N, C-alpha and C positions, 0 to 999 in steps of 0.2 A: 719417320715411321719405318722406312726400309732399313735404315741403319740399326734401329733398335731391334728389329727382327733378326738381323744378322748377328748381333751380339747375343740374342736369345739362342740362336742356333749354336753358336760357339759354346755358350753355357751348357746347352744340352749335350754337346760332345764331351765336355768335361765330366758331366754327370754320368754319361754312358761309360766313360773310361773308369770311373769310380765304382761302377755297379758290380765289378768283379769281386770287390771286397765285401763279402756278405756278413751282415751283422748276426749275432746270436739271437735266437728267439727266446723270449721269456717262457718259462715253463708252462704258464697258463695258455699262451697262444699255441705252443707246440702240442699241448694236450688236446686242444680243440681240433687241430688238423688230424692228429692220430686217431682221435675218436671217430671222426668221419671216415677216414681211410686207414684202418688198422693194418692192412697188408701192404700199404704203399710206403715208399721211401721219400723223405723230404730231400729232393735233389738240390734245390737252391732256395734261399729265403732271405728276407730282410725285414727289419722292423724299425719304425719311427714312432716313438711315443705310444699312443694307444691303437696303433694299426700295425698289423703284421701281414706279410705276403709270403706265399710259398708255392713252389711247383712240386707236386707230389707225383711220383712215378711208380708204375708197376709194368714191367715188360715194355711194350711200345705204347702204353697208355699214359697220358699226362693230364693233369688237372691243375688249373690256376685257381688258387684259393686266397681269400682275404679274411682275416679275423680282426674284429674290433672290440675294444673294451667299452661297454655301455653300462653306466651306473655300477661300475666295479666288477661287472661280469664280462668275460670274453665270449663273443658269439661269432659263428661263421656267417659272413655276410655275402661273400662271393664264392661260388662253387661251380666252376665252369670248365667242362672237358672239351670245349670247342674253340677256346680263345687262342690256343697255341698252334704252332706249326705241326703238321703231322710228320711222323717218321724223322724227327730232328732232335738233336740233343736239347736238353732243357735250357731255356734262356737264363741269363743273369737277371737279377731283380734289383731295383733301387726304389725305395720310398724316400723321395727327396724331402717331402713333408708327410704328415699323416693323412693328407688328402691328395697326394700326387704320386702316381706310380709309373715307373718306366720298366719295360722288359726288353732285353736286347739279345740279338743273335749276332755272333761274330764268327767270321771265317775268312781266312786268306786276307784279301785287301778290302773287305766290306764289313760294315756293321749296320744292322737295321734295328732301329729302336722304336717301340710303340709307346704311346702315352695315354694314360687315363687319369681322370681327376674326379673328385667327389664334390657334388653341388646339389643342394636341395635333397639331401639324403640318398642320392643315387651316384654310383660310380659309372661314368660315361667315358667311352673311348673317344678321344678327340683327334687322333692322327698318328702319323709315323714319320720317321726320317731315315733315309738311306745315305750313308756316308761311305764313299769309295775312294781309295787311293789309286790314282791312275799310274800308268807305266812311267810317266815323266815326273811322278811324285806330286803332281797337283792333286787337290782334293775336290771331289765332286759331291755336292750335297743336294738331295731331293727331299723336299718337305711337303707333305700332304696333310691337310687338316680338314676337319668337318665341323661346321658350326652353322647354326640358324638355317638348317636345311640346304646348305651349299657346300660343295667341295672346293677347296682352294689349294692350288698347286704352285710351287715355286722351286726353282733350281738355282744353285750357286756354284761357282767355280772359284777356288782359292789356290794359292800356291802352297808349298809344303810348310810355310810359316804362318798359314792362315790369313795371308794378305789377300784382299779381294781382287779378283780378276774380272768376273762378269756375272750377270744374273739374268734370269728370265722369270717374269710373273705371268702366269697363264690366265686366260679368262676363267672366272669361276663357273662351276657347273651346277645347275639345279639338281638336287638329289634328296628330295623329301622322303623318298622311298627308303633311305638308309636310316631314318630316325629310329625306327623300332628295333633296328639291329645293333645300335651303338651302346646300349646298356651293357655294362661289363658282365652282368649275370647271364646274358644270353648271347653275347657277342660271338660271332663265328668268323674266324680269320678269312675263310674263303669268300665271304660276302664283301669285304672291304676292297675297293679297287686297288689294283697293282699298277702304279704308274711306271714301273721299270720294265714291264713286259714290252717287247718290241711290237708296237702297233704302227710302226713307220711314222706317219705324220700326225698321229693322235696319241694321247696318253690314256685314252679310255678304250675299253673293248667295245665291240659292236653292240653287245647287249646293254652295257651301261650307257652308250650313246643313245640307243633307242629309248631308254628310260628317261633320259634328260629331255629328249624331243617330246615325249609324251607329256611331260610337265609343262613345257612351253606351248605345245600345239596339241591339246587333248583331242581335237576333232579330226586331226590328220593322221595319216600313216607314214611312219618314217621308213624310207627306202635306203638310207645310208647317211653317213655324216662323220664328223670328227671334231675333236676338241683341240684347238691350237692356241698358241700364245695370243694371237691377235683377235681371234673370233671363234665362235662355235658356228658350224654350218651343217645344214641338213637338206637332203633331197626329200621332198614331201609329196604325198599324193592326197588331194582333197577328196571328200566323199563323192564328188562328181567324176572322179578319175583324172582330173587335170593335175599336171605335175608343176610344181614350183620349187624354187631354191630359196632357202632362208639363211640369212646371215644375222648372227646375234652377238651383241656386245653388252656387257654390264657396265653402265656408266652412271655415276651419281646415285647409287643405290636403286637403280631400276634398269630393266632390260630395254635396249634399243634393238628393235627387230625390223629387218628390211626383207620383204618378200619380192621375188622376181616376177616379171611378166611370165605368162605360161610357156613352159618348155615343150619342145617337140616330143611327140609320142615316141617311146622307145629310149628316151634318155635314161642313163643309169649312172651310178656313182662309183668311181674308183676303177682303175685299170692297171693291173700288174703293180709295178713299184710307184706308179702315179696314183697313190691311194686316196688323194684328196682333190680329185678333179671331177667335173661333169663330163660324161662321155656322150657326145652328141654326134651321131653318125661316125665318121672317121676322125673327128676332132676331139682332142682332150682340152678342156677349157677350165682355166683356173680363175676364181673370183676372189678379189681382195679389195681393200680400200684404195680408192684413187684420190680421195681428198678426205677432209675431216668428216664429211657427212654423206659421202657417196661411195657405193660399191659397184665396181665394174669388172669387165674382163681384163685380166692382167697378163696372161699369156695363153697362147694357143699352140698346140702341137698336132700336126697333121700326120696321122699314122698310116695313111693310104700308101700302098706300094708304089703308086704312080705319082706321088706328090712331087710337084716341081717347085723350084725356088727354095727359100729357107723354110724347112718344115717346122721349125720352132721359132716363134717371135714373141716379143713382149709389147704390151700396151699400157699406156698411162692415161691420165685425165685428158691430155691434149697432145699425145705423141704416140708413135710406134717406133720400135727398135728391132733390128734384124738379128738380135742375139739374146740369149738368156744364160747367165746374168747379163744385165744391160752393159753395153760398151760405152754409154754416154754419148754416142753419136746417133741422135734421134732425128726422125722426121716429125715436124710439128704441124699441128692443125687440129681441127675438131673432127671427131669421128662418132659413129652412132652406137658404140659398144661400151661407153663409159658409165652407163647407169643401168643396172640390172632390172630396174622397175620399168624401163622403157624399151629394152632391147627386143628387136625381132630376131629371135635366135636362129631362124632359118637364113639370116643374112650374114652370118659369121664368115669372115674371110678365111680362105684355105691356104694363103701364102702371105708372106710379107709384102710382096708386090701388090696383091689385092688390097691389103690393108692401106698401103700408101696411096693407091689409086682412089680410095674412098675418102681420104683426108680432104677437108675443106680448109685450105691454108690462106684463104682470101684476106683474113684479118691478121695474119701472122708474119713475123720477120725475125731474123737473127742478126746479132751484132756482126759486122763484117768490116773490120779495119784493113786497109791495104797492107799495112805492116802488122802481122799477127802478134807482135810484141806490144803493140799499142792497146790501150783500153778506152772505151767510149763512156763519156760522162752521162749519167742520168741526172737531169737538173730539175729544180722545182718549178722553173719557168722557162719559156722558149727564148732563152737569152744566154749567150756564152759566158756572161758574167754572173749568172745566177748561181745560187748555192748548189753544189754537187751532192747528190744522194749516194754516190758511189761511182766507181769506174769499172766497166764490165768487159770481160774477155770475149773474143770471137766465139761464136756459137751460142751465146746467151739468147734464149728465146724471149720474145715480147709479143704481146697482143696489141695491135695498133688500134687505138680508140678514136683518134682523129688526126688529121694533118693540117698544118698551118704554115704555109710557105715552106721553108727549108727544115721545118721541125715536125715531129710526130709526137703526140701524147700517147704514152704506152703504159701498159700494165705488165709489170715484171714480177711474177709470182706474188701478186697482191700489193705491190708497191707501184704507185703511179708517179710518173714524171715525164720529162721531155727529153728526146734524143734527136740528133741531127739525122735526117733521112738519108743523106749521102753515105752514111756509115751503117746503113741497114740493108740487108738483102731480103727481099720478099719473094713470095710465090715459089716458082721452080728454082730460082737462084739460091734459095736457102740450102738446098741439098749439096751444093758445091762448096759450102763454107766448112772448113775443118775446125772443130772445136779445139780450143787450147786451154781448157780449164786445168789449172794446176791441182794436183792431188795433195791432200793433207791428211795426216793421221793424228788422232787424239793423243795427247801427251800421256804416256803410260805412268807417269808419276802421280796422276790424279785419278780418283775413283769415278768422278762424275763430271760431265761437261754439259752446260746448259745451252740449249738452242733457244734464242730469244726471238720474239715476234718483230722487234725493231732494234736498231742499233743504239737506242736509248736504254735498252735492257729493262724495260718496264714490265714485261710479262714473259715468263718461260713457257714455251709451247711443247718442249720435249726435253728429256734428259738422255744424253748420248753417253755410251759407255766407253771405257778405255779401249783403244785400238779401233774405234769406229773410223772408217775411211770416208772422207767427204771430198767432193769436187767443187772447187771455188768458182762461182760465177763472177764475182767482183770483189773489190776491196773498198772499204770506207776508211780513208786516211790510213794511219798506221796501227789502227786498233782493232778493226772488225773485218771479218770475212762474211760475205753473203754467200751462203751455200745452198745447194740443191741435193736432196737425197731422194731420187725417184723411187728407189726400192721401198722407202718408208713413206712415200707420198708426202714429203715434207720439204719446206724451204724456210730459211730463217738466217739468223745472225749468230756467229760464234766469235769469241775473242781470239785474236791472232796468237796471243801469247800461249794459248792452251793447245795449239796445233802446230805440227812440224812436217817437214817434207818426207820423213821416213828414211830408211836406209837402203832404198833400192826399189 
């Protein structure tokens, strides 16, 4: 589906480029336009079959008009003075079919194309696309569509030959309020969201964010929020005055909504360029997914002038790290800030040292071979002759489930097996083990790289893009890498042939 959409976008680019060649209007259509606006000039026009489109201009006034032949007679069916940009040259027009209209603005390195189509007797605006040629000649595409009461936003990056580089699909946004504005006869360009305005971490304005929150939480007051690729998030006030934080994702045609435990009085949303964080006292707190079903605190920045230790540090489901972005040298253990539904927000740590001190590492260990170049087998049974599930590098974290003589049954990112205890460092000894995870980068010759749940490749759990960097926990024979992507809260298996060491 994604590839089909990409080809559709390329097709739209071709159509947009063709739109400069305006077709002649039939005399009957031209007469309809001039009868309605006798003192206006037809600046641009196009016709396909029984439909004609024109931009009529007088001074700084512009009107978008459509005329259609009905039962042998031409009639004016769209007469809209608000659909076009104000104080801008007339756009080019293209009727790709007699029920599909594009109008485009081009200038410098950018082309913005709007799209409307006819269905059930009405012309409805369905979206727009912004295509920009960057300084390195790469092409950036931003595609915004409106359908079934939802806004959908997607970005693409291609090289100068339109070869795919990367893409981002954002969480859809509820926008039933737009429905009455999308009829082309009343469409006003200033009403439709502008995803290219710099809202820092969000592609929606504060006003549009509040409208989205009102649809999802009609009984609450929105005090801030943003629309990101991974989630919609809102700071909400209940009728009782209690503050909560909401994280929303659209999955399998329905919303998954997680509400936090009550936040401290005085919490607000956004601080300077940290525009998508909770501000709790001196702390800036980011909330994101820590696993497939749980949202927790993922970084903390202490803004106090007298902050000691590392003022910014990162947290995961079962780890904390002393840098952002993560250095992959983590302290592992259970902590109380992994689930926003359970957090006591007054207990948030103010430094990396405080966070480490709160870790419960009693059930945790990391692989610790005396020779860092060696790797430790994960076996299906507590037997050195048993089948190996992979060989793991120093620093690989495991949760110890039970011990049996010289063996420990462990959980390694969802995979259970047995490891020899003499090659595991537990408790405080974990922090002295230097990780030696080799870095790998996704092969640039391929567009997509599957992250599988198991090395049998039975289920894909994520699609990783070209140039994605992964750190390898272990290897399975000569075919698979077992990787961990803490920033994406993911672990799984990738084919070794699709990843390489990079060039430095």
